[in-house]
N, C-alpha and C positions, 0 to 999 in steps of 0.2 A: 450468038451463044448457043454451044451443043452440049449436049448429053451424051455420054457412053454407055448402051444399055447391054448387057452380057446375057447371053443365053446359054443356059448348060441343056446338055445333054446325055440323057440318061438311059440305058438299053433297055430293051424291052422287057426283061426278067424284072427287075426293078421297077418300073411302071407297072406290070401288072403287080406287084405285091404293094407297091402304092395305093392302087386304085381297089383293090381287094379291102386294106385298114380303111380306107373314106366308103367304101360300100357297108360295111360292116358297121361304122359308129353311125352313119347315115339312117341304115337300117334299123337299130338300136334304138336311136335318140327321135325319130320321128322327124328329122330336122326338114325345114325348108331349104338348106343348103349347107354343103358342106365344101370349104376351100384350102385346099394346100398350095402355099405360095412361098416364093423366097421371101426374103426381108424387104426385096424391093418393088415387091405386089405383082411380079411375074406367076401368073399360074403353073404351077406343076399338076395339078388333077386337080376335078371337082365332081362333085356331085349334086343334083340340085333337081328342084319340082320347076318346071317352068319358066326358064332362065336362059335369055338367049346371051350368046358372047360376048357382045361389047357391056352388057349391064353388070355381068360377071367380072371382067377385067377392070372394070369401075369399082366393084365391089371390093376387089382384091387390092386395088390400089389403093382404096381409104382405109380398111384392115391396115396395111402396112403403114400407112400414116399416123394414123390413131395409136398403134402399139410403138410405134416409134416416136412419137411425142410423148405418150405416158413414161417412156423408158428414160427418156431425157428429162423428163419433172422429177422421176425418182432417183435419179442420180443428182440433179441438184438439192431433193430436198435429203441425201445419203440415206435414202431407203436403200434397203438391200434390193439386190438386181430383179427387175421384173419378169416375170414367168406367167403370169396370167390378166387377161383384164376381160371385162365383162360392161357389156351397157346392156340396158333394161330400157327398151320403149314402149309404147301403150301398147302393140300386137304383136313386136316380136323381143325377142330378147337372145343380143349376140355375146358370145364367148371366143376370145382370142388366146390361143398358147402359144408361147414359142417353141421351137422345132430343134434342134442341135442340130448341125450348126449354125445356119443359116436362114429357116425357116418360121414359116406361119401356120399354124391351121387356125382357122374361124368357121363358127356353126350358130345357123341363124335357127333358130326353132319357136315356133306360136308360145304367145303367152302360158298357155294351159301346162306345157310340159315342165316338170318337175326339173329346176335346174342343179339340184344335189347328184340326180341320177346325169344328167347330163355333162358335169363336169369328171363325175366317178368314171363314164363311158370315154370324155375327152382325154382323161389322165391315161386309161389303158391303151389306147391309141396312140399317143404320143411317144410312149413307153416302145411302141410296136415302132412308129415311125423313125423313132432315134437309132435304134439297134439296123434298122434298114439304111439310113443313112449313114449307120459308123463303117460300114461296109462298103461305099461309095465312094470312087473319087471323083469329086465335082472338077471338071475339066472345061474351062472356058470354050466356045465352039467358034465363037466369032462376038465380033464388037460391030452394034449398029449406032449409026450417026443419026440422031433426030434432033431438029431443030427444036427450039422452044415455042415456037410460032405454031408447026406442026400439033405438038403435043397442046395449046391452046383450043385449036380448032378443035381436034377430037374431043377435049374435054368438052366444050359448047356444044357440039353435036350430041354428047351422052345425055348432057344437064336439060339440053333443049332449050339454048339460049339463044 
């Protein structure tokens, strides 16, 4: 069995605008990590403290999976369309927000950071991101064939199994 992964190419000007929005959100919220990814968990941009690429990819995949599962549960329960998901841990809080058309932004902050202000800044950033994405035509640039065994091996490596 194989999976088709589609990557999107964004021009440098668009990437710079996206990075600026994430940089501002990262700064305003004192976040540990801010990730902008598509709904399949592929990273578009990120800002973070002490994070390696493999861990960031794994976190983006988890954000996508968590949001996707919660969205499906919302549909099954006939609840309004899911827009925001919040996860509270012992040391960090994670807030995930949908960005139209097919993106997610995840932010991880220390427990001491006020979530009300995080959500306010996140709402503003999501509006800016949606405006940027509304003027961009996303075109698949290539399809990559990845077999399930390779994905399982990479996941095992990431989680240390």
